[in-house]
FIVEXMI-446210 format. One record per residue: x, y, z of N, C-alpha, C in turn. Coordinates in steps of 0.2 Angstrom, whole numbers, plus 2048, in hexadecimal, padded with zeros to 3 digits. Atoms other than C-alpha are relative to their C-alpha. Example, Ala and Ser with C-alpha at 12.3 -4.5 7.8 and 13.67 -1.06 7.14 Angstrom:
8047FA80083E7EA827804806800;7FC7FA7FF8447FB8247FC805803;
END
This chain:
8008007F9C9157B0EA7F9801803;8077FF7FEC805790F3800804807;8007FC7FAC7A5831028027FC806;7FD8047FAC7E57510E8077FF800;7F9800801C90575108803806802;7FD7FA7FFC9358710B7FF802808;8007FE7F9C9758C11D806804802;7FA7FC7FECA35971278067FB802;7FA8047FECAD58812D8047FE7FB;7FC802805CB258411C8048057FC;7FC7FA803CBA595118805802804;7FA7FD7FCCCB59A11D8048047FB;7FC7FC804CD75A71168047FC7FB;7FB804805CE05A01067FD7F97FF;802807801CD65901067FE8007F8;801801807CD45890F57F97FB7FF;806805800CC657D0EE7FA8047FE;8067FC802CBA58B0E98018027F9;7FF7FE807CB858C0D67FE8077FF;8027F9802CB859E0CF7FA7FF7FB;8067FF804CA75A20C78008077FD;8007FA802CA75B00BB7FA805802;8057FC7FDC9E5BF0C37FB8027FB;8067FD804C8D5C60BC7FF7FC7FA;803804805C8A5B70B18057FF7FA;7FC802805C985B00A68038067FD;7FB7FB803CA45BE0A47FD807800;8027FA800C995CD0A7803805805;7FD7FC7FBC9D5DC0B28007FE807;8018027F9CA15D90C47FD805804;8047FB7FDC945E30CC803802807;7FD7FF7F9C9E5E10DD8058067FF;7FB7FA800CAA5EE0D67FD8067FE;8037FA802C9E5FB0D17FF804806;8027FC7FAC9B60A0DC7F97FF803;8068027FCC8E6070E9800802807;8017FD7F9C8860F0F97FE7FA805;8028047FBC856061098037F9800;7FD807800C925F81078057FF806;7FB8017FBC9C5F01158078017FF;7F97FF801CAE5F51188037FA802;7FD8077FECB55E31178057FD7FB;7FC803806CBF5E21078077FE803;7FA8027FDCCF5E11128007FA804;8008057FBCC95D311D8027F97FD;7FD806802CD25C311B7FB7FA7FD;805805802CC25B91187FC8027FA;8047FE806CBB5C410A8017FC7FA;7FF803807CC35BC0FB7FD7F9800;803807800CBF5AA1007F97FF801;808800800CAD5AE1057FD8027F9;8027FF807CAB5B60F48007FA7FB;800806804CB15A60EC7FB7FB801;8058057FECA659B0F67F98027FD;8067FE803C975A60F17FF7FF7F9;800801807C9B5A60DF7FF7F87FE;801807801C9B5930E07FA7FD803;8068037FCC8B5910EA7FA8007FB;806801804C7A58C0E27FC806801;8057FA7FFC6E59A0DE7FA7FD804;8058027FBC5F59A0EA7F98007FC;8077FF804C5159E0DC8027FE7F9;7FF802807C4F5980CA7FD8057FC;8037FC805C4B5A10BA7F97FF7FF;807801801C3B5980B97FC803806;8037FD7FBC3659E0CA7FF8087FF;8007F9801C3A5B00C67FB8027FB;8057FF805C305AF0B67F97FF802;8078017FDC215A80BF7FE806804;8017FB7FCC225B60CC7FF8077FB;8017FA805C245C30BD7F98007FD;806801803C145BC0B67FA802805;8057FE7FBC0A5BF0C6800807801;7FF7F97FFC115D00C87FD8047FA;8037FD806C0B5D40B67F9801801;8078007FEBFA5D00BC7FE806805;8017FA7FCBFC5DD0CA8018067FC;7FF7FA804C025E90BD7FA8027FC;8067FF803BF25E70B47FA802804;8067FE7FCBE75EB0C37FC7FA802;8058067FFBE05D90C48037FC806;7FD8037FABEB5D40D4803805804;7FC7FC7FCBF45DC0E28067FC804;7FA8027FDC045DA0EB800801808;7FF7FF7F9C075D80FE8087FD801;7F98027FFC1A5D8102801802808;7FF7FF7F9C1E5D61158057FB803;7FB8057FCC2A5CF122804805804;7FC7FD7FBC385D412D8038067FD;7FC7FA802C415E512C8077FD7FE;7FA803801C515DB12E8007F9803;8008077FEC515C812F8067FF805;7FC8017FBC5A5C113D8037F97FF;7FD806800C675B313C7FE7FB806;8018047FBC625AD14D7F97FD800;807803800C4F5AB1497FF7FC7FA;801804806C515A31387FF7F9801;8028077FFC485921377FA7FF7FB;806802804C3B58912E7F9803803;8057FD7FDC2F58E13B7FF8077FF;8007F9801C335A01397FD8017F8;8037FF807C3059F1267F97FE7FF;808802800C1F5961297FC806803;8037FA7FCC1B5A51357FF8067FB;8007FA805C1F5B21277FB7FE7FB;805802804C155A811B7F9801802;8077FF7FDC065A81277FE807800;8027F8800C075BB1297FE8027F9;8027FE807C075BD1167F97FD7FE;806802801BF85B21157FA804804;8057FC7FCBEF5BB1237FF8077FD;8017F9803BF25CC11A7FD7FF7F9;803801807BED5C51097F97FF801;8078027FFBDD5BF1107FB806801;8047FA7FFBD75D11148028057FB;7FD7FB805BDF5D91047FD7FE7F9;801801807BDB5DB0F27F98007FE;807800802BC85DC0F27FE7FA7FB;801806804BC75CA0EB8047FE7FB;7FB801805BD55CC0DF8057FB802;7FA8047FEBE45C00DF805804804;7FB7FC7FCBF25C50EB8067FC7FF;7F9803801C045C20E7803802807;7FD8007F9C0D5BE0F88078007FF;7F97FF800C1F5C40FA802801807;7FD7FF7F9C295C210A806804800;7F97FD7FEC375CD1108047FA803;7FD8067FDC405BC1138057FD7FB;7FB804804C4E5B110D8068047FD;7FB7FC802C5B5BE10C800807803;8017F97FDC555CE115805801806;7FB8007FAC655CE120804806800;7FC7FA800C6D5DF11B7FC8067FF;8047FA800C675F011E8048067FF;7FD7F9801C6C6021187FF804806;8017FC7FAC6F60E1268018077FE;7FF7F9801C6E621126806803803;7FB7FD7FDC7C6241318067FB800;7FA804800C8E61E1318027FD807;7FF8037F9C8E61B1447FA801804;8057FF7FBC8361A153803800807;7FE7FF7F9C8661F1657FC7FB805;8048057FBC82611172804802807;7FE7FF7FAC84616184807805800;7FA7FC800C9062417F8067FE7FB;7FA803804C9B6191747FE8007F9;802800807C9B61C1618027F97FD;7FF807803C9960B1577FE8017F9;803801807C976061457F97FE801;807802800C846041417FF7F97FF;802807802C7C5F31417FD8007F9;802800807C7A5EF12E7FD7FA7FE;803806801C715DF1308057FA801;7FC8067FEC775CD1348047FE7FA;7FC802806C7E5CB122807803801;7FA7FC800C8B5D8127803800807;7FD8007F9C8D5D913A7FB7FF805;8058027FBC855D614B7FD807803;8047FA7FDC785E1154803801807;7FD7FF7FAC825DF164804806800;7FD7F97FFC885F016A807800802;7F98017FFC9B5EC16A8048017FA;7FC7FE806CA85F215E8027FA7FC;7FE806804CAE5E015A7FA7FD7FC;806803803C9C5DA1577FE8047FA;8027FC806C995E914B8058007FA;7FB800806CA85E61407FD7FB7FB;803804805CA25E012F8047F97FF;7FD807800CA65CD12D7FD7FD7F9;802803806CA55C611B7FD7F9801;8038077FFCA25B41227F9800801;8078007FEC915BA1277FC7FF7F9;804801807C8C5B91147FF7F97FF;801807801C8E5A61157FB7FE804;8058017FBC835A51247F98027FD;8067FD803C765B011B7FE7FC7FA;802804805C775A510C7FD7FA802;8038067FEC745951157F9801803;8077FF7FDC6559C11F7FB8027FB;8047FE806C5E5A410F7FE7FA7FC;802806804C5F5931067FB7FC804;8058047FCC5558B1147FA8037FF;8067FD801C485981137FD7FF7F9;803801807C465961007FE7F97FF;803807800C445831027F9800803;8078007FDC3658610E7FB8047FC;8057FD804C2E5931037FE7FC7FA;802804805C2E5870F57FB7FB802;8058057FEC2557A0FF7F9804801;8077FD800C175871027FD8027F9;8037FF807C1658C0F07FE7FA7FD;802806803C1557A0EB7F97FD802;8078027FDC065780F67FA8047FE;8057FC802BFD5850ED8008007F8;800801807BF75870DB8008077FD;8017F9804BF85950CE805805801;7FB7FB800C0859D0D37FF805805;8017FB7FCC015A70E18027FF807;7FC8017FAC0C5A00EF805805802;7FB7FB7FEC195A90F98078007FD;7FA7FF804C285B00F1805804805;7FB7FD7FCC385B70F88028077FD;7FE7FA802C3F5C90F8805803805;7FC7FC7FCC4D5D40FF8038057FD;7FD7FA803C565E40FC8077FD7FE;7F9801803C655E10F0805805802;7FC7FB7FDC715EA0FB8087FF7FF;7F98017FFC825E20FE8027FC7F9;7FE803806C8A5DF0ED8047FA800;7FB8067FFC975D20F37FB7FA800;8048067FFC885C70F77FC7FF7F9;804801805C7C5CB0E98037FE7F9;7FD801807C885CB0DA8027F97FF;7FE807800C8D5BA0DE7FB7FB7FD;805805802C7C5B30D97FD8037F9;8037FE807C795BD0C88037FB7FB;7FD805805C7B5AF0BC7FB7FE7FB;805802805C735A80AC7FC7FA802;8048067FFC6559B0AE8017FC7FA;800805805C6258C0A37FD8037F9;8027FD806C5A5980968058057FD;7FB7FB801C695A40967FF807803;8027FA7FDC605B209F804801806;7FD7FF7FAC695BA0AD7FB801806;8058007FAC605B70BE804801806;7FD7FF7F9C645BE0CF7FE7FA804;8028067FDC645AD0D8800801808;8007FF7F9C645B50EA7F9801802;8077FF7FEC515B90EA7FC8007FA;8047FF806C425B90DF7FF8077FE;8027F9801C3E5CC0E1805805803;7FB7FB7FCC4D5D70E57FD8077FF;8027F9800C4A5E90E9806805801;7FB7FB7FEC555F90E97FD805804;8027FB7FBC546050F78008077FE;8007F9801C516170F8807803800;7F97FD7FFC6361A0FD8057FD7FB;7FB803805C6B60F0EF7FD8007F9;804800806C606130E08048047FA;7FC7FC805C6E61D0D78017FC7F9;800803807C6E6190C48077FD7FE;7F9802802C816170C38037FC805;7FD8047FBC8360C0D27FE7F97FF;800807801C855FA0D47F97FC801;8068047FEC745F50DC7FB8017FA;8057FF805C695FD0CE8037FC7FA;7FE803806C745F60C08007F8801;8008077FFC755E50C87F97FD7FF;807803801C625E20C97FD8027F9;8027FE807C605EB0B88027FA7FB;7FE806805C695DC0B07FD7FA802;8038067FEC5F5CF0B97F97FF7FD;806802803C505C60B27FA801805;8058007FBC475C70C37FC806800;8037FA7FFC395D30C6804804806;7FD7FC7FBC405E20D07FC806802;8037FA7FDC3B5F00DB805805802;7FC7FA7FEC416010DF7FC804805;8037FB7FCC3D60C0EE8018077FE;8007F9802C3961E0EB7FE804806;8027FC7FBC3962B0F97FE8077FE;8037F9801C3363D0FA8048047FB;7FB7FD804C436430F18007FE7F9;800803807C406390E17FC8057FC;8037FC805C3B6430D27FD7FC7FA;803803806C3163F0C28067FD7FC;7FA802804C4263E0B98037FA803;7FD8067FDC496320C57FC7FA7FF;804805801C3A6270C48017FD7F8;7FF802808C3B6270B08067FD7FF;7FA802801C4D6240B08017F9803;7FF8077FDC4C6150BC7FB7FB7FC;804804804C3E60E0B18047FE7F9;7FC802806C4960F0A28067FC801;7FA8057FFC586060AA7FD7FA803;8028077FDC4E5F90B47FB7FD7FC;805803804C405F60A78008037F9;8007FD807C465FB0967FB7FD7FB;805803805C3B5EF08D7F9801802;8067FE7FEC2C5F60967FB7F9801;8048077FFC265E409C7FC801806;8047FF7FAC175E50A88027FB805;7FF8047FAC1B5DE0B98087FF801;7F98007FFC2E5E00B7802805806;7FE7FB7FCC2F5F00C17FB802805;8057FD7FBC275F50D2803806803;7FE7FA7FCC296060DA7FC800806;8038007F9C276060ED801807802;8007F97FEC226170F2800800808;7FF7FF7F9C2861C104802807801;7FF7F9800C2562E1067FE803807;8037FD7FAC1C6311167FB8057FF;8057FB801C0E63D11A803806804;8047FE806C0B64B1158048007F9;7FB7FF806C1A64A1087FD7FC7FA;802804805C1163D0FE7FB8047FB;8057FC804C046490F88038047FB;7FD7FC805C106540EF8057FC7FC;7FA804803C1E6470EB7FE7FB7FB;802806805C146390E37FD8027FA;8037FE806C0A6420D68058017FA;7FB800806C196470CB8037FA7FE;7FD806802C206360CB7FB7FC7FC;806804804C0F62E0C57FF8047F9;8017FC806C0D63C0B88067FE7FB;7FA801804C1F6390B18007F97FD;7FF807803C1F6260B07FA7FF7FC;806801804C0D6260A98018037F9;7FF7FD806C1263309C8067FD7FB;7FA803804C226290977FD7F97FE;803807802C176190958037FA803;7FD8067FDC2060E0A17FB7FC805;8048047FBC166000AA8037FF806;7FD8017FAC196000BC7FB7FD805;8048027FAC125F70CC801805805;7FF7FB7FBC0F6050D87FE7FD807;8018037FAC105FF0EA802805806;7FF7FB7FAC0F6090FB8047FC805;7FD8017FAC1C6071097FF806805;8027FA7FCC14612116804800807;7FD8007F9C2060E124807804800;7F97FD800C3261411F800807801;8007F9800C2E62611E7FC803806;8047FE7FAC2362612E8037FE806;7FD8027FAC3062213B801806804;7FF7FB7FBC3162C14B8047FD805;7FC8027FAC3B62B15B7FC802806;8037FE7FAC3362A16C805804805;7FC7FC7FCC3963517A8077FD803;7FA8047FDC456271808057FE7FA;7FC802806C4C62516E7FF7FA7FC;802806803C436161697FD8027F9;8037FE807C3E6161567F97FC800;806803801C2C6121537FC8037FA;8047FE805C1E6151467F9800802;8078007FEC0C61A1487FB7FD7FA;804803805BFF60F13F7FB8057FD;8047FA803BF461F13D8038037FA;7FC7FD806C026271328007FB7FA;7FF805806C046171287F98007FC;807800803BF16171257FF8067FC;8017FA803BF16291208048007F9;7FC800806C006261137FD7FB7FB;803804804BF761710C7FA8037FC;8067FC802BE762110A8028047FA;7FE7FC806BF062E1008037FD7FA;7FE803805BF96220F67FB7FD7FB;805803804BEA6190F07FC8057FC;8037FB803BE16290EC8048037FA;7FC7FD805BEF6310E38017FB7FA;7FF804805BF36220D97FA7FF7FB;806801804BE161F0D37FF8077FC;8027F9804BDF6320CF8048017FA;7FB7FF806BEE6300C37FF7FA7FB;801805805BE66210BA8047FA801;7FC8067FFBF16140C27FD7FB805;8028067FCBEE6040CC804800807;7FC8017FABF36040DF8017F9800;7FE807801BFD5F40DE8007FC806;7FF8047FABFF5EF0F0804804806;7FC7FD7FBC095F21008067FC802;7FA8037FEC1A5EF106801802808;8007FF7F9C1B5ED1198067FC804;7FC8037FBC275E91277FC7FD806;8048047FCC1E5DC1318037FB804;7FE8057FCC235D113F7FC7FA800;804806800C1E5BF1407FC7FF807;8038017F9C195C11537FD807801;8047FA7FEC0E5CE15B804804804;7FB7FC7FDC1C5DA15F7FC807802;8037F97FFC195EC1668058057FE;7FB7FB803C245F715B7FD8067FD;8047FA803C176021537FA801804;8067FE7FCC0A60C15B7F98007FC;806800803BF86091577FD7F9801;8038067FFBEB5FB1588017FE807;7FF8037F9BF05F0167806803804;7FA7FD7FDBFF5FB16B7FD807801;8047F97FFBF660B173805806800;7FB7FA7FFC066161768077FE801;7F98017FFC186181798027FB805;7FF8047FAC1760F18A8007F97FE;801807801C125FF1828057FD7FB;7FB802804C205FE1768057FB803;7FA8047FCC2C5F61837FD7F9801;8028077FFC215E61848037FB7FC;7FC804804C285DE1758038047FA;7FC7FD805C345E916C8067FC7FE;7FB806801C3F5DC1638038017F9;7FD800807C445E3152807801800;7F97FF800C565E314D8018077FD;7FF7FA804C545F31437FA805801;8067FB800C445FD13F7FA7FC803;8068027FDC335FB1487FB7FC7FB;805804804C275EE1407F9800803;8068017FEC155EC1407FF7F9803;8028077FEC0D5DD1497FC7FE7FB;805803805C035D113F7F9803801;8077FD7FFBF35D91478008077FD;8007FA803BF85EA1438008007F8;7FF800807BFD5E61317F97FD7FD;807802802BEC5DD12F7FB806800;8047FA7FFBE35ED1358028057FA;7FE7FB805BED5F71297FE7FE7F9;803803806BE95EB11A7F98017FF;807800801BD75EB11E7FD8077FF;8027F9800BD65FE11F8038047FA;7FC7FD805BE16011107FC8037FA;8047FE806BD46031038027FE7F9;7FE802807BDB5F90F57FA7FC7FD;
END
């Protein structure tokens, strides 16, 4: 079944015609049945089973050849001879997805790469082609005095502040798949227009196991490939070693990333290395550090020492955004560019002091000149209302992100 043949209209409870595909690659464990945090409560929904069957029969969005090519590029980053810029929306929108949107994200990546790396090659990875699901820190939010389930991304529910709209709907996975397929086709056009494998690649958080596990399959070489994205990552909230997200990406051939917050220990980092990169392949594993200031000064050094002592090759990347979120007096979330610059500065100094290579940046960046973070062209809280458009967390504008990259010191 191709992307064009998968759609909500063709799914109804009890409908046949969708061949069963063994989960997790020809008879392996069904990762959808593993313990996992941040999963939608939709198993009793009448559409859940037919949607799963449709996804099991759908074509993967990436190939083994593509993920091996990206792995080779990330190995160069691991050696210190290239850098990584990973950027895009906090949460992709079903409503905004289009070829024009994909082109705009690629243009942002190119703009950031132009000011990055000190003349070294830059691996461009977009938060695109599947970044439709978000973990949330609370089980409900209160809107105008009414408690509601949180918005978990368009793969799961709607941002509209109504109880019915916030109910998880498994049919949304089919819409997400169709839109992700379109984005991947457009990314392929951009890669084909460039040489040497330095074109744009896709990434998203491997969060919703009902969706992700459907695409873990053997490629034509027999290797298991997670066909939903080129570069999956596991978040700070879902990096438990005995849970489905970590175990699923551990079994895939793709390069993988894992976010590490200020509560991560050296033992945590080494155990993640052992599970996610047991063969110690350079470029296979990226640690995305998101600790905030000043926590990074005490939290990052033990991780670097432990991983280095254990002899694991890791691409170290800074996410200076997620641990630097604050609320304005009226309750709007924002981030200060100055705090991000401070965290990046500490990151590069600490990583170099421990004999490692600062590998790059992971940023939430809009394709438009939004006003969601304070700094640069957004002078203060009052200016946030001009173009505050995010579905979830505040994003940098392209101009702010370019300033951050230019001053990052890589």
